[in-house]
N, C-alpha and C positions, 0 to 999 in steps of 0.2 A: 353601511351608510348609503352606498349607491342605490340599493333597493328602496331604502326609506325615502330618498330624494325622488326616485321614480314614482313611488306611490303618492308623494306629496304633489308632484306635477299633475298627475292624473286627477287627484282630488280637487286641486285648485281649478283646473280646466273645467271639470264637470260642474263645479260650483258657479263659475262664470256663465256657463251655458244654461244652468238652471235659472240664474238671475235673468238671463235674456228671455227665457221662456215665460217667466213670471211677468216681465215687463210687457211682452207681447200680449199675454192674457189680460193684463191690466188695461192696456189700450183698447182691446176688443171689448172689455167689460164697460169701459167709459163710453165707447161708441154705442153699445147697446143701450146703456143708460140714457144717453142723449136721445136716441130714437124713441125710447119708451116715454120719456118725460115731455118731449116736444111733439111727437107724432111725425117728425121729419126724418128723412133718411140721412144718417150721419156720414155715409161713405166709408170706404175702407181706410182704417188708420194707417198712417205712414210708419211702417216697421223697418227702421233703419239699423243696419249693423254698425256698431261703433266704428268711427273712422280710424281710430288709432289701432284697430286690428290690422290695418294695412300698413302701418308704419314699419313693422318688422314681423317676420313670421312668429317670433316668440310671444307676440301679443295675441295671436290667434289660437283660441283654445282647441279647435279641431286639429290644427297642425301639431300642437303640443301633445295631444293624446296619442296621435299616430306615431310620433317620434319620441315619446317619453323615455324609452329605454336608452336611446342614443344620447339624448340631451342629458340625462342623469349621469351616464358614463363619462361624457365629456366634461361636465361641470365638476364631477368629483375628482377627475384627473387634474384639472386646473387648480382645484382647492388644495390638493395634496402637494402639487408642485409649487404653489404660491403665486401663480400668475392669473388667478381668477379675477374677472371684471364683469360686473353686470351690464346688460344692454342698457344704453342711455334711457333714463326714465322720462315719463311724460308728466309735466307739471300741470296741475289743475288748481284753480283758484276757488276756494270755498269761502263764501261771505261770512264775516264775523258780526256779532251784534253791535260792535262799535262802528260799523261801516267799512272797515278795512277787510283784507282778505287773508286767509290762511293758505299757505302754499302746501298742497298735498301732492306727493309723488306717486305716480302709478308705475310700478315696476313690471317688467316682462314676467310672464307666468313662471318660467323656470327659476328666475331670480327670487320672485316672491315665495316660491316653494322652499328654496334654500333658506330664506330668512325665517319662514315659519318653523322649519325643522330645527334650525340652530337656536332660535328663540326658546323653544320648548326645552331643548336639551341643556342650554346654559342656565336657564331659570331654575330648572329642576335640580341641577347639580349645585347651584349656589344658594338655594332657598334658605338654608340655615345660616348663611353668612350675611344676608340682608338684615337691616335693622328691623326690629319688631314694630317700630313706629312708621315704617314704610308700608302703605296700604294699596298702592296701585299696581295693576298688571301682575297679580300674584294669585295662584290657585288657592292659597290658604288665608288670604286677607281680602277685604273688600270695603266698600263705602260704609257699610254698617259698622264694621269694626272701628273705622276712623271716627265716626260720630259718637259711638259709645265711649271710646277712649277720651275724647275731648270733653264729653259731658261729665264723666267722672272727675276729670281734672279741674272742673270749674266749680266744684262743691265747696272749696275752701273759702273761709270768710273774706280773704283778701287775695284776689287773683289778678295778675297783670297778663294781658293778652298781647302777644307780639306777632304782628303780621307784616310781611314785606312781599311786594309783588315784583317778580323778576321781569325785566324787559326782554321779551322774546327769548326766553331761556333756551329752548331747544334749537332755535334758529341761530344762536350766536355763540354757543359754547365752544371753547377752543379745542381743536383736534389734538394738539400736543398734550393737553390735559387728559383727554380721553385715552390717548395712547399710554400715558403713564399709569392709568388705572387698569387697563386690560393687560398690561405687561407685568403687573405686580401680583405674583402668585400668593402673597399674603392677603390680598384683597379678594381676588376672584380666581376660580378654577376654570380656565379656558384652554381648549386644545389649540394646536397649531392651525388646523384647518379653520376653526372658528375665528381665530384672530385674523386669518387671511380674509375671511368673509366680512368681518367687521370693518377692517381697513378699506376693503373694496367699496362697501356701501357708504362709508364716510366720505370718500373722495369720488363718488360716482358722477357720471355725466348726465345732464338732463337738458330738456328744452320745453318751453311752453307748448301746450297742445296745438296752438295756432301756428307756431314756428317750427314744429318738429319736422315737417317735410323738407324744410330748407337745410336740415342737418347741421344747424349752427348751434352746437352744444356748449353748455357752460359746465365747468367742473366745480363741484362743491368744495369750498375752501374752509368753511366753518359750519358748526351746527350739525345736528343729526337729521336725516330725512324723515319727515312725517308722512306716514303712509306705508312704511316698511315695518313689519312686525318685529324685526330685530331691534328697531329703535325703542321698543317698549323696554327691553332689557337695558339698552344704553341710557334711557331716561333715568332708570333706577341707579345704574352704575354712576352716572354723572353726578348725582346728588348723594352718593354713598358716603363720601368723606364728610359732607355737611351733616348727615345723619349721625355719624360717629361722634362728631364734635358736640352736637346738640345733646346726645346721650350722656356726655360727660358733665353737662351743666346741671345745676339745681333747677329742677322743673321738668316739664315734659313737652311733647310736641306730637303732631300728626302731619305726615306728608303724603299727599296724593298727587303723583307726578311732580309738577313744579309748584303745587299749591300747598304752602306750609303755614300752619298755625302753631304757635308755642304758647305755653302757659307757665308762669312763674309766680311765686308767692312773696317776693320782695323786689323792690325796684333794682337793687344791685344785681340780683340774679337775672332780671329781665334785660338789664343793660348788657350783661355778659353774653346772653343769648343773641341780642341784636348785633354785638360785635362779631359773632360767628358768621352771621349772614354776610357782613361786609368782607370778612376774611375769605369766605368761600368765593365771593364775586371776583376778588383779585386773583385767586388761584385758577379759577375756571374761565376767566376772560369774559364774564358777563357783567351786567349792571342791574341796579335796583331802580324800578320806576317809582320814584318818590311821590309823584303826583297821585298815584293809585295806592300808595302804601300807608295804612293807618299808623304803622310804627308801634310804639308802646302805649297801651291804654289800660286803665284800671276798670275792671268789670264792676258795674254797679249792682250790688245784690239787694238793694232796697233795705228794708228793716232787717236788722240782725247782721248786716255786713259792715265792714270797715269802710269809712269814707275818707278819702284823701284828696286834697286839692293842690298839694305841694309835695315835692320829693326832695330829700337830702341824700346825696350819695357821695361819701368821702368829702372832697373839697368842692362839690358841685351841688346845684339845686335849681329848682324851677317848677313851674306849674305842671300838673299832670291832668290830662283829660280823662273823662270817664265815659264808658259806653254801657248801654243796657243789654246789648246782644251782638251777635255777629253771624253773618251768613257764610256757610261752608258746605259745599257739595250738595246744593239743593235744599239744605236744611238751615233753619235759624235756631241758634243755640243761645241760651241765656242761663242765668243762675236758677231760673224758675222752671225750665223745661225746654222742650224741642217742638218746633213747628216748621211749616214750610218757609223757605227763604222768599224774599221779595221777588227775586228773579224767577223762581219756580212758579210763583203765583201769576206773574205776567205771562210766562210761557203757557201756562194752563189756559188762561183767558184767551190768549191769541189762538191757540189750537182749537178751542171750542168755537170761537167766532168763525174760524176758517171752515169748520164742519157745517155750521149753520148756513153760511154764505153759499157753500158748495151745493147743498141740497135744496135750499129754498129760493136762491136768487141768481145763481150763476147762469143758468140757461135763459133767464129773462134778459140778460145782457147780450149773450151770444146769439140768441134767436128771439128778438123782442116780441114778435107776434106769434110765437109758437110755444104754447104750453098745452099739452094734450088734456082736453077737458075730462077725459075718462080717468085721469089721475085723481080727480076730486069727485066725491059722491057720498051718499048716505052709508053709514056703517063704518067704512074705513076712513072717512073724512078726507084725508089727503095723504096719498102714498108717499109723497116726498117728505112730509112731516114724520111719517112712520120710519122711513129709512134714516132720517136725521137723528131721531131719538135713539135708534138702535146703534148708530155709529158713535154717538156721544157716550152711550153706555159701554161700548167696547173700549173706548179710550179711557174712561174713568175706572172701569173694573178690570182692565187687562184681559178681557175676553170672557169673564164670568157673567152669569145671568142672575137676574133677581131671584129666580127659582133656586139658585144655589146659595146665594148670600143670605136670604131671609131665613131658611131653616137652620143655617149655621149659627146665625145670631140668636136663634131660639134654642140652641143647644143640641141640634140634631146634625149628625153627619160631620164631614170634613171637607173643606175646600180642596179641589184637585190641584190647585196651584195658586200662587200669589206672585204676580209679575206686572210689568208695565207701570202705569201711574200708581196702581195699588201698592207697588213695592216701595213707594216713597213714604207710605203711611205708618209702618209698624212702630217706628221709634218716636212718633209724634205723641206727646202727652198733653198738648194744649190745643184743643180743637176749635178755638175761637175763629181762626182764619178759615177753617173749613166750613164753619157755620155761615160766615160771611160769603164764602164762595157759593154755598147752596142758595143763599138769597140772590146773589148776582146771577146765577144760572136761571133761576125762576124768572127774574125780571127780564133778562136778555131774550129768553125764549118767548116770553109773553109779547115783548115788543116785536120780535121777529115774526111771530104769527100774525100780529096786527098788520105789519107791512106786507106780508105774504097775501093777506086778504085783499089789500088795496091793489096789489099787482094783478090778482085774479079778477077783481072787479073791473079793472081797466080793460081786460080782455073779454068781458061779458060773462065771466064765470062767478056765480054768486056762492059765497061761503059764509057760514055763521062764525061769529067770534067765539073764542074760548077764554075762559077765566083761568087765573093762575091755579085755582083749586083743581080744575079739570086737567090741566097739564100735569100737575103733581100726581093725581090719582090715575090718570090714563083712561078715565071712563068715557072719553070722547071717541074711543075706538070700540066698536061693537060689530064685528064681522066674523061670525062663526066659521065661515069657509076657510079662513086663514087665521090661525091663532097667533097673536102678537102681544107681548107685554110691553106696553108703551108708557108705563109709568116713568116719569122723569127721574133719571138716576140721581143719586145723592152722594156728595163728597163725604158727608158725615157717616152715611151708611157704609160706604166703602172703607172708611177709616176704622169704623167699629169692627168690621169683619177682619181687616188686616191686623189690627191691634189684638183682637181675640186670638187670631191664629198665632201670632208671635208669642203671646203670653202662654199659650197652651203647648205649642210645638217648637218654639224657638225660631231662630233665624236661618237654620240650615236649609230648610226647604223653600225659602223665599228667594226669588231671583233678584239680586240687587240691581239698581239702575246702572246702566252702562255709563262710562266716562263721558261719551259724547252727548248722551241725553242730558247730562248735567251741564254741559257747556252750552248747548243750543236748545 
């Protein structure tokens, strides 16, 4: 195990250094882009080494590579003896979409390496003990499995959907409850060294990145640290008893981290499932956010489905609300099929708008009188528009080109991969939202080009207007010296390709969306 930890320390250190090299290259690329687009000298970008590397030698990747053997030996000895403690972590605040912040812990490199090693070993050893309805942080399950499972469960003529939102689940879960889980050999198979590491990470010291130099550390008293890979196992372990109780109920469920949706086919069964959520909260020391929790709703199947406006349950009764669909993990599910969730659509529009602004208008504000007139001309029309369309295509198609997608749709060849935004598409069987997104993209690009022309005109650069048809076809670009496919990409075309790939080859070769891409 010492050798494994040493290799993990070196791997983690090199990954951090690689990220730094990429960050430096990106800043140099942006400086070069600024010079090309404005004709002005951008200056040398400020390439700053992260300040937390100086908080402790174990945050410095070059130090950790040089001393990896000694660090691994010392850590393993402390794990075996039971007195291991990670270096105090650095707290970073990541903005959430509701305006609040998610506290992410940055652990020292050797400690992060230990967490990575133990997360893999514990998860692999206990994989068959987890519920088959738990889909997060597992090599054998992913978001696609969760969506397919829920979709099948909603085919019944009468389906009650049960959803409860936990209030800061992983931040508030009781340590005594987790201790009872990791100490029970009937629940999980965990070695002594692994339990030592888990307890150490649960009660680790930390300080905010701005306060760390003062060494005024706080000791975690509840919850699991987000930002530590060992917490991925702990998140599944914390909800394991809830999984087992829900499995015993009439109905089914899908859990992805702390995001749980259950489906039952009678109100009594739905109520029993809801009681399990409340019981779990009492045992785990957490609470339900009732303001964000739909509770029990009856799924409206339209024609052919059972309609209820009132429930009778033993000696109780009352009105029952109906819903037509629900959003889950970036998808919208209903009795009639699957499409993108409302949150996913907002995220897509926001990202496309950012790309358009970055390429067509950003430098107009940072350098109001500096747009290189050589960027506009006959044939190529506007190099900034060319790069804008290319980046939108990379975002929509996950790196695929039109020259790869078009032949595949015509029955020739095979796509080399399906990933990125394209990976949201395979399970979608209702393309109406994608058709509307295509219309939105055409309109927003047409308006952006019109505004771009106004900006150029104010600087004395004359440019002709483009029609929507020209943007869609790409025939505004005619520059044989540099070949470019500037056809406006299409959500529907991407969906058709992903859907065809799924129906022909299945989901195994499709890279599922990551958990954080679903959140943000």
